[in-house]
C-alpha positions as CSV (number, residue, x, y, z in Angstrom):
1,M,163.7,65.0,142.4
2,T,165.2,68.4,141.4
3,V,166.1,70.9,144.0
4,M,166.4,74.5,142.9
5,S,168.8,76.8,144.7
6,S,167.7,80.3,145.8
7,S,170.1,81.8,143.2
8,N,168.2,80.1,140.3
9,T,164.7,81.3,141.6
10,S,165.7,85.0,141.4
11,L,166.5,84.7,137.7
12,I,162.9,85.0,136.6
13,T,162.7,86.7,133.2
14,A,160.4,89.8,133.1
15,R,157.6,89.4,130.7
16,P,155.7,92.3,129.1
17,P,152.3,93.0,130.7
18,G,149.4,91.2,129.0
19,L,146.0,92.5,128.2
20,V,144.5,91.4,131.5
21,D,147.3,93.2,133.4
22,V,146.7,96.4,131.4
23,L,142.9,96.3,131.9
24,D,143.3,95.6,135.6
25,R,145.6,98.6,136.0
26,I,143.2,100.8,134.0
27,L,140.2,99.8,136.0
28,D,142.0,100.1,139.3
29,K,143.6,103.5,138.6
30,G,141.3,104.9,136.0
31,L,141.9,106.4,132.6
32,V,140.8,109.8,131.3
33,I,140.7,110.7,127.6
34,A,139.9,114.2,126.7
35,G,140.1,116.0,123.4
36,D,138.5,118.5,121.1
37,I,137.8,118.1,117.4
38,K,137.0,121.3,115.4
39,I,135.9,121.3,111.8
40,S,136.3,124.6,110.0
41,L,135.8,125.7,106.4
42,A,137.4,129.0,105.3
43,N,138.1,130.0,108.9
44,V,134.4,129.5,109.9
45,E,134.0,126.9,112.6
46,L,131.3,124.4,111.5
47,L,131.4,121.8,114.2
48,T,133.2,121.3,117.5
49,L,133.2,118.0,119.3
50,Q,134.4,117.9,122.9
51,I,135.2,114.4,124.0
52,R,135.6,113.5,127.6
53,L,135.9,109.8,128.5
54,L,136.5,108.2,131.9
55,V,137.2,104.5,132.0
56,C,137.4,102.9,135.5
57,S,135.8,100.3,137.7
58,I,132.6,101.0,139.6
59,D,134.4,101.0,142.9
60,K,136.8,103.6,141.6
61,A,134.0,105.7,140.2
62,E,132.2,105.7,143.6
63,Q,135.5,106.7,145.3
64,I,135.6,109.8,143.1
65,G,131.9,110.6,143.6
66,L,130.4,109.2,140.4
67,N,127.3,107.0,141.2
68,W,124.6,108.3,138.9
69,W,123.6,104.8,137.8
70,R,122.2,104.1,141.3
71,Y,119.5,106.8,140.9
72,D,118.8,106.5,137.2
73,R,115.2,105.3,136.8
74,N,116.0,103.6,133.5
75,L,118.8,101.5,135.0
76,T,117.3,100.3,138.3
77,P,114.6,97.7,138.1
78,E,112.6,99.0,141.1
79,G,113.0,102.6,139.9
80,Q,110.8,102.3,136.8
81,Y,107.4,101.9,138.4
82,S,106.3,101.8,142.1
83,K,104.3,98.9,143.4
84,E,101.2,101.0,143.4
85,Q,101.7,101.9,139.8
86,V,102.1,98.3,138.8
87,V,98.9,97.3,140.7
88,E,97.0,100.2,139.0
89,L,98.3,99.3,135.6
90,R,97.3,95.6,136.0
91,E,93.8,96.7,137.1
92,R,93.4,99.0,134.1
93,V,94.5,96.2,131.7
94,A,92.0,93.8,133.3
95,K,89.2,96.3,133.0
96,L,90.1,96.9,129.3
97,E,90.1,93.2,128.6
98,R,86.7,92.8,130.2
99,T,85.3,95.8,128.1
100,V,86.7,94.3,124.9
101,Q,85.2,90.8,125.7
102,A,81.8,92.4,126.6
103,S,81.7,94.4,123.3
104,N,82.8,91.5,121.1
105,P,80.7,88.4,121.7
106,R,82.2,85.0,121.0
107,P,83.8,85.0,117.5
108,A,82.0,82.9,114.9
109,S,83.6,79.8,113.8
110,T,84.8,79.4,110.2
111,A,81.9,77.2,109.3
112,E,79.4,79.7,110.7
113,R,81.0,82.6,108.8
114,G,80.8,80.6,105.6
115,A,77.1,79.7,106.1
116,S,76.4,83.4,106.9
117,A,78.1,84.6,103.7
118,K,76.2,82.1,101.6
119,A,72.9,83.2,103.1
120,K,73.7,86.9,102.4
121,S,74.6,86.0,98.8
122,R,71.2,84.2,98.4
123,K,69.3,87.1,99.8
124,S,71.0,89.5,97.4
125,K,70.3,87.2,94.4
126,V,66.6,86.9,95.5
127,S,66.1,90.6,96.0
128,G,68.0,91.3,92.7
129,N,65.6,89.1,90.7
130,R,62.5,90.9,91.9
């Protein structure tokens, strides 16, 4: 059994921070990247890009007052349609399905379609011979 003295335990070598440590710090504190890119030709400005990027955790964003994702209808499942709208849409779909079924009687089987085509062909031949 090896016993380490307290003088040996304080000699821990410092290691460079890893990717996880860097990401943890960025998400905890936040990171802002801002910049402008301007494209000009003969002293005429053609295009200007203004870049503003904030990288942080959701908790940090809420601390600084950013919480737009809570109210965005496209990002919240219950925000897309109310329960009444879902019921109404289901009723409309059911009504349309009944209308389509009523206007289109049972589709003919392959054998029935083949017999019908032969009968039409015979009628056209008979009427063509007269």
